[in-house]
Structures are given as structure tokens and as C-alpha cells.
C-alpha positions in Angstrom: -7.7 14.7 13.9 -11.3 13.4 13.5 -13.1 10.9 12.0 -15.2 11.6 9.0 -17.7 9.4 7.1 -18.0 9.7 3.4 -20.4 7.3 1.7 -19.1 3.7 3.0 -15.6 4.9 3.4 -14.6 5.9 7.2 -11.8 8.4 6.5 -9.6 8.2 9.4 -6.8 10.4 8.2 -4.3 7.5 7.9 -1.5 10.2 7.1 -1.7 13.8 7.2 0.8 16.7 7.4 0.5 18.7 10.9 -1.0 22.0 10.1 1.9 23.8 10.9 4.3 21.5 8.9 6.2 20.5 11.7 5.6 16.6 11.7 3.8 13.8 9.8 0.8 12.7 11.5 -0.3 8.8 11.1 -2.5 6.4 12.7 -0.5 3.7 14.3 -1.9 0.6 12.1 -0.2 -1.9 14.4 -2.8 -1.1 17.3 -5.7 -1.8 15.4 -8.5 -2.9 15.5 -8.4 -2.5 19.3 -7.2 1.0 19.6 -7.1 4.0 17.2 -4.1 6.2 18.1 -2.2 8.7 16.2 1.6 9.5 16.4 3.5 12.4 15.0 7.0 11.6 13.1 9.4 14.5 13.3 12.8 12.7 13.5 14.4 10.4 10.5 14.3 7.7 13.2 10.8 7.8 14.0 9.9 8.1 10.2 12.1 5.1 9.4 10.6 3.0 12.2 6.9 3.9 11.5 7.6 2.5 8.0 9.7 -0.4 8.9 7.4 -1.4 11.9 4.3 -0.9 9.6 2.7 1.6 11.9 2.1 3.2 8.3 1.8 0.5 5.5 0.4 0.0 2.3 2.2 1.2 -1.0 0.3 4.3 -1.7 0.1 5.4 1.9 3.8 4.8 2.3 4.4 7.1 -0.6 2.2 9.9 0.8 4.0 9.3 4.2 7.1 9.6 2.5 6.4 12.9 0.5 5.3 14.4 3.8 8.4 13.1 5.8 10.8 14.6 3.3 9.2 17.9 3.6 9.2 18.1 7.2 12.9 16.8 7.3 13.8 19.5 4.6 12.4 22.5 6.9 14.7 21.2 9.9 17.8 20.7 7.8 17.2 24.1 5.9 17.8 25.6 9.5 20.9 23.8 10.3 22.9 23.9 6.6 25.1 26.6 6.2 24.8 26.7 2.3 22.7 25.1 -0.5 25.3 22.1 -1.2 25.2 21.3 2.5 21.4 21.5 2.8 21.2 19.2 -0.6 23.7 16.4 0.9 22.1 16.4 4.2 18.9 15.8 2.7 19.9 13.2 0.4 21.3 11.4 3.1 18.1 11.2 5.0 16.3 10.4 1.8 18.4 7.3 1.2 18.0 6.4 5.0 14.0 6.3 4.7 14.4 4.6 1.4 16.0 1.7 2.8 13.1 1.0 5.1 10.9 -1.0 2.9 12.9 -2.2 -0.2 10.0 -4.0 -2.1 7.3 -1.0 -2.1 8.2 0.9 -5.2 5.9 4.0 -4.0 8.5 4.9 -1.2 11.5 5.4 -3.5 9.1 7.0 -6.2 7.8 9.6 -3.8 11.2 10.6 -2.4 12.6 10.7 -5.8 9.8 13.0 -7.0 10.5 15.3 -3.9 14.2 15.3 -4.3 13.8 16.4 -8.1 12.0 19.5 -6.6 15.2 20.5 -4.7 17.6 19.6 -7.7 15.3 22.0 -9.8 15.4 24.7 -7.1 19.1 25.4 -6.9 19.7 29.1 -6.8 16.2 29.9 -5.8 15.6 31.4 -2.0 15.4 28.7 0.5 11.7 29.6 1.6 10.7 29.4 -2.1 12.3 25.8 -2.3 10.4 24.7 0.9 7.0 26.2 -0.4 7.5 24.0 -3.6 8.3 21.0 -1.4 5.1 21.6 0.5 3.1 21.9 -2.6 4.7 18.8 -4.0 4.0 16.8 -0.9 0.4 17.9 -0.9 0.0 17.2 -4.7 1.2 13.4 -4.0 -1.7 13.2 -1.5 -4.4 14.6 -3.5 -3.2 12.6 -6.6 -3.5 9.6 -4.8 -7.0 10.3 -3.6 -7.9 10.7 -7.1 -6.0 7.6 -8.1 -7.7 5.4 -5.5 -11.4 6.6 -6.8 -10.4 6.0 -10.2 -9.0 2.4 -9.5 -12.0 1.6 -7.6 -14.5 2.5 -10.1 -12.7 0.6 -12.8 -12.6 -2.2 -10.5 -16.2 -2.2 -9.2 -17.2 -2.3 -13.1 -16.1 -5.9 -13.2 -18.2 -6.8 -10.4 -21.9 -8.0 -10.3 -24.4 -7.3 -7.6 -24.2 -10.2 -5.2 -20.6 -11.4 -6.3 -18.5 -13.0 -3.8 -14.8 -11.5 -3.6 -11.9 -13.0 -2.0 -9.1 -10.7 -1.0 -5.7 -11.0 0.6 -3.9 -8.8 2.8 -5.0 -5.0 3.2 -5.3 -2.3 0.4 -8.3 -0.1 1.7 -8.4 3.3 3.0 -5.9 2.7 5.7 -3.3 1.4 3.2 -3.9 3.5 0.2 -6.3 6.4 1.4 -9.5 7.4 0.0 -11.4 4.2 -1.2 -8.2 2.1 -1.4 -7.0 -0.1 -4.3 -7.1 -4.0 -3.6 -10.3 -3.3 -1.7 -11.5 -0.2 -3.3 -13.9 -1.7 -5.6 -15.9 -3.1 -2.8 -16.4 0.1 -1.0 -17.1 1.7 -4.4 -19.6 -0.8 -5.4 -21.2 -0.5 -2.0 -21.4 3.3 -2.3 -23.0 3.0 -5.7 -25.9 0.5 -4.8 -24.1 -2.9 -5.7 -23.4 -5.3 -2.9 -20.9 -7.8 -2.8 -19.9 -10.5 -0.3 -16.2 -10.5 1.0 -14.0 -13.4 2.2 -11.0 -11.7 3.8 -7.8 -13.9 4.2 -6.4 -13.3 7.8 -3.0 -12.9 5.9 -0.5 -14.5 8.1 2.0 -13.8 9.8 1.0 -10.1 10.5 -2.9 -10.6 10.2 -3.5 -7.4 7.9 -6.8 -9.0 6.5 -7.8 -9.8 10.2 -6.8 -6.6 11.8 -7.5 -4.0 9.0 -9.3 -5.3 6.2 -12.3 -7.0 8.1 -12.3 -4.0 10.4 -12.8 -1.4 7.5 -15.6 -3.6 5.8 -17.4 -4.3 8.9 -17.4 -0.6 9.8 -18.6 0.3 6.5 -21.5 -2.1 6.4 -20.2 -4.5 3.8 -20.9 -8.0 4.3 -17.2 -9.7 5.1 -16.4 -13.2 6.6 -13.0 -13.6 7.8 -11.2 -16.9 7.0 -7.9 -18.5 7.6 -5.4 -18.2 4.8 -5.7 -22.2 4.3 -9.4 -21.9 3.9 -9.4 -19.9 0.5 -9.6 -23.2 -1.6 -12.6 -24.5 0.1 -14.7 -21.3 -0.3 -13.6 -21.3 -3.8 -14.6 -24.9 -4.3 -18.1 -24.0 -2.6 -18.8 -21.6 -5.3 -18.9 -18.8 -3.0 -16.1 -16.6 -5.0 -16.7 -14.9 -8.3 -13.5 -12.9 -8.2 -10.3 -12.3 -6.3 -9.1 -8.8 -5.8 -5.6 -8.0 -4.4 -3.3 -4.8 -4.3 0.4 -4.7 -5.2 3.7 -3.3 -3.9 5.5 -3.3 -7.3 4.7 -4.6 -10.6 7.1 -5.7 -13.4 6.8 -4.7 -17.0 5.9 -8.3 -18.0 2.8 -8.1 -15.6 4.6 -10.2 -12.7 3.4 -8.6 -9.5 4.6 -8.6 -5.9 2.2 -8.4 -3.1 1.7 -9.7 0.4 3.2 -13.3 1.2 0.5 -15.8 0.1 -1.0 -14.0 -2.8 0.6 -16.1 -5.4 -1.0 -19.1 -3.7 -4.6 -17.4 -4.0 -3.7 -16.7 -7.8 -2.9 -20.4 -8.5 -6.1 -21.7 -6.6 -8.1 -19.1 -8.6 -6.6 -20.6 -11.8 -7.5 -24.0 -10.7 -11.3 -23.0 -9.8 -11.6 -20.8 -12.9 -12.1 -17.6 -11.0 -10.8 -14.1 -12.4 -7.7 -12.8 -10.3 -7.2 -9.0 -10.5 -4.2 -7.0 -9.4 -5.2 -3.3 -8.4 -2.5 -0.6 -8.0 -1.7 3.0 -9.3 0.9 3.3 -12.1 3.4 4.5 -9.5 3.7 0.7 -8.4 4.9 -0.2 -12.0 8.6 -0.3 -11.9 9.7 0.5 -15.5 13.3 -0.9 -14.3 11.9 -4.3 -13.5 11.4 -6.4 -16.6 10.2 -9.4 -14.6 9.5 -10.5 -11.1 12.9 -12.1 -10.8 14.1 -8.3 -10.6 11.9 -7.4 -7.7 14.0 -7.5 -4.2 11.8 -9.5 -1.6 12.1 -8.3 1.9 12.7 -10.8 4.8 11.4 -9.9 8.1 12.0 -11.0 11.7 11.3 -14.6 12.4 9.7 -13.6 15.9 6.6 -12.3 13.6 6.0 -16.1 13.2 6.7 -17.5 16.4 6.1 -15.1 19.3 4.3 -11.8 18.0 0.7 -12.5 18.5 1.0 -15.1 21.3 1.2 -15.0 25.2 3.9 -17.8 24.9 6.1 -18.7 21.8 4.5 -21.3 19.5 7.9 -22.9 18.5 11.2 -23.4 20.2 13.6 -20.5 20.1 16.3 -22.6 18.0 13.7 -23.5 15.2 14.6 -21.5 12.0 12.1 -19.5 10.2 11.9 -18.1 6.8 9.8 -15.0 6.7 9.5 -13.1 3.3 7.2 -10.3 3.3 6.1 -10.6 -0.2 5.7 -13.1 -3.0 5.6 -12.7 -6.8 2.6 -13.8 -8.8 3.3 -14.8 -12.1 1.6 -12.5 -14.9 0.1 -15.8 -16.6 -2.1 -16.2 -13.3 -3.4 -12.6 -13.6 -6.4 -11.8 -15.4 -6.1 -8.0 -15.6 -4.0 -5.3 -13.8 -6.2 -2.4 -12.9 -4.7 1.1 -12.7 -6.0 4.6 -12.5 -5.5 4.9 -16.2 -7.9 2.0 -17.0 -7.8 -2.0 -17.1 -4.7 -3.6 -18.5 -5.0 -7.2 -19.9 -2.4 -9.7 -21.3 0.0 -9.2 -23.1 1.2 -6.9 -20.3 4.4 -6.0 -22.0 2.1 -4.1 -24.4 -0.5 -3.0 -22.3 1.8 -1.6 -19.4 4.0 0.1 -21.5 1.3 2.0 -23.0 0.4 3.4 -19.9 3.6 5.4 -19.9 3.5 6.4 -23.5 
């Protein structure tokens, strides 16, 4: 795999299917920005760990990875299963195992369910034909993701003026979403089309996706970026340096409540106080029609060591100190200026504008 540069976006092939279909190849995002290393995923445990440990992360990238993982597993199970029912049962078990790795990101279950639907529809067909259909489906998910990313980025860039300051939280650029990205996609798209912006990237505690990934991508693309600690967002807004906030999302409820990386809701509250537009960007696949409100979104709790020891030579808190480490929070729809999808820009009331996307 090799790096290719298209416009301002450096395509590092964050998720790919190995040419012979035997493995999913990902860039290990936990090693960035210091090392760029690719790893191959061939077993259910490797796939689960890659998603759970954030080696692959970002809702769209997780969805693409899940589609490829399902196909690779199907190839292996097809060699072991004695009959069609055994094949379906074994594959369903592995699908549910993968689905349990990240409960908040709806793209994971969306992609796995889409792949399983191909198997359900293929009953009675020769196994090689079913595997061909699965290969075509996972590659279609990837192609659709790239098209989605460009459409979202174009819509988002239309809301920015040349010279605007934009504050963003976490990472929803090419690494997380492929192509241009979602939450940061408009920044790359604007740069590619002659509109320059100045970006303030929250470091995004405790996993530092903004520091390790967002600032890395923007700096390499030649976009003016300033890294700030999360608790500096208020002062840069007060200074008048921010004209818009743009973030990605992992799940959106039908009333417009949006789950994104922990700390996002605080950014939205600050933006409301300072009169700054707050935009959430994501594909329609992140809109969960089974979640009427944000109260229906399950929030993933992660290891306390991410706070106390992960980035430090020595622990920064006593071992017996309790930690609360939710991976996401939910931003209330009343704080969101617009939700930007590949199908267009949705404005309040979101019960109507989001529902219209599925009509």
C-alpha cells in the first residue's frame, strides 16, 4: 500500500481489502503521528481488537472495515461449514461478536446487517456466487463512503467563508471517514477549492485524537491549524477567532440529538453562548431510526487507564482513584445549528428534516 496525494487530502488507505481477499488491511491509528504502520486482520479476535482498541476508528471507517471483515470471515467459514445452515449460523455468531466491539457507532451494526442481508438473500445459490456477492457488497460500501464523504464536505464548505476560523473536536477526517472525511471534510474541501480557513483543533482528551490525528492530517495537507487543549475552546471563541464549529458524529437520534466524542456537548454549549454556529456532519447511515432521542443512545464506557496512565511515563493519579471515562456524550438538538449529510443540510425541526431523508 502506498500514499497518494489528491488535492490537499493525503490518501493513506486507512482501510482496504487485501488484493486476494484474504485479509483486511488497516493503518494502525494508535501509532500516529509518530509511525505509519499497516496491519492485516484475518481472525475474528484481530478484527474485534482493532475496532475496540481504536486501531481503526471513526464511524464511517469502522463501517467500511466491518464490511470487509465480514467478507473475509465468510470466505474462511465457507471452507469449514458442512452445509448452508451451518455457514449462516457460524457467520452470524461472528457478526454479533464484531458488533459488540463498539456499541455507540451505528455504522458498525449498519454495515454488518447490510452484509448479512446479502447472505439471507443468497440462500439456495452456489457458495462461490454468494461470496462474489459479498465481495461486491463490501466494495460498494467503501465506494459509497467515498462519494458520501465528498458530498458532505461540499455541503459543509458552502457554509464557510474565505478566512473563517473553524473549531473542531476529535477526528473525522480522511483517517476516520476515508476520502475527505465528514467533520473535518469541509476544511479539506474548502482548501482544495481555493477557500482558506484557520482551524483550531481541540486535543480531545483522553485519547488525543485531535492532537494525534486531526492536527496531523491538516498540517500535512497545508491547512493552517492551531492545536489547543480542550479547556482553551472558550477563550479562542471569546477572542473572536472562531466563526463556526464543525464536528462529526457516531450516532444521531431522530430528534437531532447527536452522539460524538466526549467533550462535544461542551463545545456546543460554548458555541451557543458566543453565538457561533455549531454544525454536526455525518452520513445518513449514522442516523438511527430506532433512537427517537439521545436518551436511547447507549454510551460506551472505557478503561480508566486511558485517563491515568496511557500517555504518561508514570501514573498521574493514585491507583485507587476512581475514574469515569465515557467515550461519547450527546449534544442536545437545540444546540445544533444544522446537521449536514450527503443528501443535504438539515435544519430544525429535525423530527421533520431528518425523517425526510428516508422518505
